[in-house]
C-alpha positions as CSV (number, residue, x, y, z in Angstrom):
1,M,-311.4,36.7,-82.0
2,K,-308.4,39.0,-82.3
3,T,-309.9,41.5,-79.9
4,K,-310.7,38.7,-77.4
5,T,-307.1,37.5,-77.6
6,I,-305.7,41.0,-76.9
7,A,-308.1,41.4,-74.0
8,T,-307.0,38.1,-72.5
9,L,-303.4,39.1,-72.9
10,I,-303.9,42.4,-71.2
11,L,-305.7,40.7,-68.3
12,T,-302.9,38.2,-68.0
13,V,-300.2,40.9,-68.0
14,S,-302.2,43.0,-65.5
15,A,-302.5,39.9,-63.2
16,V,-298.8,39.2,-63.3
17,H,-298.0,42.9,-62.7
18,A,-300.4,43.0,-59.7
19,A,-298.9,39.8,-58.3
20,A,-295.4,41.3,-58.6
21,E,-296.5,44.5,-57.0
22,H,-298.1,42.5,-54.2
23,H,-294.8,40.6,-53.7
24,Q,-292.8,43.8,-53.6
25,T,-295.2,45.4,-51.2
26,T,-295.1,42.4,-48.9
27,A,-291.3,42.3,-48.9
28,A,-291.1,46.1,-48.4
29,D,-293.5,45.8,-45.5
30,H,-290.8,44.1,-43.5
31,R,-288.9,47.3,-43.4
32,S,-291.9,49.3,-42.4
33,A,-292.4,50.7,-38.9
34,A,-295.7,48.8,-38.5
35,W,-294.2,45.4,-39.3
36,Q,-291.1,46.0,-37.1
37,I,-293.2,47.2,-34.2
38,E,-295.4,44.1,-34.3
39,A,-292.4,41.7,-34.8
40,Y,-290.2,43.2,-32.1
41,S,-292.8,44.0,-29.4
42,T,-294.1,40.4,-29.5
43,A,-290.7,39.1,-28.3
44,A,-291.9,39.7,-24.8
45,P,-295.2,39.0,-23.0
46,E,-297.9,41.3,-24.3
47,F,-298.1,43.3,-21.0
48,I,-294.5,44.3,-21.6
49,G,-294.3,44.6,-25.3
50,R,-297.4,46.8,-25.7
51,S,-295.7,49.7,-23.8
52,A,-292.1,49.2,-24.8
53,T,-290.0,51.5,-26.9
54,I,-289.3,50.0,-30.3
55,I,-286.0,50.5,-32.1
56,G,-285.9,49.8,-35.9
57,I,-283.2,48.3,-38.0
58,S,-281.9,51.8,-38.8
59,G,-281.4,52.5,-35.1
60,D,-284.2,55.0,-35.0
61,V,-287.0,54.9,-32.4
62,L,-290.1,53.7,-34.2
63,R,-292.3,54.1,-31.1
64,E,-291.7,55.7,-27.8
65,G,-292.5,53.5,-24.8
66,S,-293.5,54.2,-21.3
67,N,-292.4,51.2,-19.2
68,G,-288.6,51.3,-19.4
69,W,-288.4,48.3,-21.8
70,T,-287.0,48.3,-25.3
71,C,-287.7,45.8,-28.1
72,Q,-285.5,45.5,-31.2
73,S,-283.8,43.1,-33.6
74,A,-280.8,41.4,-31.9
75,N,-279.5,39.6,-35.0
76,P,-276.0,40.8,-35.6
77,R,-276.0,39.4,-39.2
78,P,-276.4,41.8,-42.1
79,V,-280.1,42.9,-42.6
80,P,-281.5,41.5,-45.9
81,A,-282.5,44.2,-48.5
82,A,-286.1,43.4,-48.0
83,G,-285.8,43.4,-44.2
84,W,-286.0,40.4,-41.9
85,S,-288.3,37.7,-43.2
86,S,-289.8,37.0,-39.8
87,A,-289.5,37.9,-36.1
88,H,-287.5,34.7,-35.6
89,E,-284.9,35.7,-38.3
90,A,-284.8,39.2,-36.7
91,M,-284.0,37.6,-33.4
92,A,-286.4,40.0,-31.8
93,A,-285.5,40.8,-28.1
94,C,-287.0,42.9,-25.3
95,H,-284.9,44.2,-22.4
96,D,-284.6,47.0,-19.9
97,G,-281.9,49.6,-19.6
98,E,-279.4,47.2,-18.0
99,G,-280.2,44.8,-20.8
100,M,-279.3,47.5,-23.3
101,K,-275.9,47.7,-21.7
102,W,-275.4,44.0,-22.1
103,M,-276.5,44.2,-25.7
104,A,-274.2,47.1,-26.4
105,G,-271.2,45.3,-24.9
106,Y,-271.9,42.1,-26.8
107,M,-272.4,43.9,-30.2
108,T,-269.1,45.9,-29.7
109,G,-267.0,43.0,-28.2
110,E,-266.6,44.8,-24.9
111,K,-267.4,43.7,-21.4
112,P,-270.9,44.8,-20.4
113,Q,-270.9,47.4,-17.7
114,M,-274.0,46.7,-15.6
115,T,-275.1,47.8,-12.2
116,R,-277.4,44.7,-11.5
117,D,-278.6,41.5,-13.1
118,T,-281.2,41.8,-15.8
119,F,-283.6,39.7,-17.9
120,M,-284.2,39.6,-21.7
121,W,-287.1,38.1,-23.5
122,M,-286.8,36.3,-26.9
123,L,-290.1,34.6,-27.5
124,H,-289.4,34.3,-31.2
125,G,-286.1,32.5,-30.5
126,D,-282.9,33.1,-32.5
127,M,-281.1,31.9,-35.6
128,G,-278.5,29.8,-33.9
129,E,-275.1,30.2,-32.2
130,D,-272.3,28.1,-30.8
131,N,-273.2,27.6,-27.1
132,T,-269.6,27.9,-26.0
133,K,-268.1,30.7,-28.0
134,P,-269.6,34.2,-28.6
135,A,-270.0,35.6,-32.1
136,V,-270.1,32.3,-34.0
137,F,-273.1,32.7,-36.4
138,D,-272.5,29.8,-38.8
139,E,-273.1,26.2,-37.8
140,A,-270.1,25.1,-39.8
141,D,-267.8,27.1,-37.6
142,A,-269.4,25.9,-34.3
143,A,-267.7,23.3,-32.0
144,P,-269.1,19.8,-32.6
145,G,-272.5,19.3,-30.9
146,E,-272.6,22.9,-29.6
147,W,-274.8,24.6,-32.2
148,I,-278.3,25.5,-30.9
149,E,-281.0,27.4,-32.8
150,S,-283.4,28.4,-30.0
151,G,-287.1,28.7,-29.9
152,P,-288.9,30.9,-27.3
153,H,-286.8,31.6,-24.2
154,L,-286.1,34.1,-21.4
155,M,-282.5,35.0,-20.5
156,L,-280.8,36.1,-17.2
157,M,-277.9,38.4,-17.9
158,P,-275.9,38.6,-14.6
159,M,-273.8,41.6,-13.6
160,D,-271.2,39.0,-12.5
161,P,-270.9,36.2,-15.1
162,A,-269.0,34.1,-12.5
163,S,-272.3,33.8,-10.5
164,L,-273.5,31.2,-13.1
165,A,-270.5,28.9,-12.6
166,H,-272.5,26.1,-11.0
167,F,-275.3,26.0,-13.6
168,P,-275.0,23.3,-16.4
169,T,-274.1,24.1,-20.0
170,D,-276.0,21.2,-21.5
171,F,-278.9,22.6,-23.7
172,N,-280.4,19.1,-24.3
173,T,-282.1,18.6,-21.0
174,G,-284.8,21.3,-21.1
175,A,-283.5,22.9,-17.9
176,P,-282.0,26.4,-17.7
177,Y,-278.4,26.3,-18.9
178,V,-275.4,28.6,-19.4
179,M,-274.5,30.0,-22.8
180,F,-270.9,31.4,-23.3
181,S,-269.7,29.9,-20.0
182,G,-266.5,31.4,-18.7
183,T,-266.7,34.6,-20.9
184,D,-267.9,38.1,-20.2
185,Y,-271.1,37.3,-22.0
186,A,-272.1,34.2,-20.0
187,H,-275.9,34.2,-19.4
188,L,-278.6,31.8,-18.3
189,M,-280.9,30.5,-21.0
190,I,-284.3,29.6,-19.7
191,P,-286.3,27.6,-22.2
192,V,-290.1,28.0,-22.4
193,A,-292.7,26.1,-24.4
194,G,-291.6,25.6,-28.1
195,Y,-288.0,26.0,-27.3
196,Y,-286.9,23.0,-29.5
197,Q,-289.1,23.7,-32.5
198,Y,-286.2,24.7,-34.7
199,Q,-283.8,21.9,-33.5
200,P,-286.0,19.0,-32.3
201,E,-283.1,16.6,-32.2
202,S,-281.8,18.5,-29.2
203,A,-285.1,18.1,-27.2
204,P,-285.0,15.9,-24.1
205,K,-285.6,12.2,-25.0
């Protein structure tokens, strides 16, 4: 009986240890090149993402591409120790060289220096921002009624933000709308299927 009890205890401890190792491995995988390549490249249609360059959370190139597009995390918040929990949390985005200029300008607080308009894909959506003011990443700090956590969308980043002056800013209609209107970072948000999955109360009624 004593031997059986010890054996049962050993099996139980082994199972708990294995489960803990599995949890750690799963968490660690989100910092791996394989996980990041899959998460970021799927922010664009497959025919773009499969040949895009992938940049990891460390800033290193995880995979060299061949089509002039780059996919990476666009979330400016601190990266969790275990990595982003999902492609949505990572705010995965795919863009071309002009899009990289826009991204660099936004991340550094400088005006993007672009030579033409460009597009950026975010088919996993984002973690939410104030639609009127750049760099507001907490809903409590957003203007009343202006917080939007987006699902899948495409964005038009214009070389001249003033060119969007006649587009609406209301994100509740399902139509393309301007985010950050009147700023150097004004861009056109183009919702696609599933856009309101994270904020259904904002979907058109």
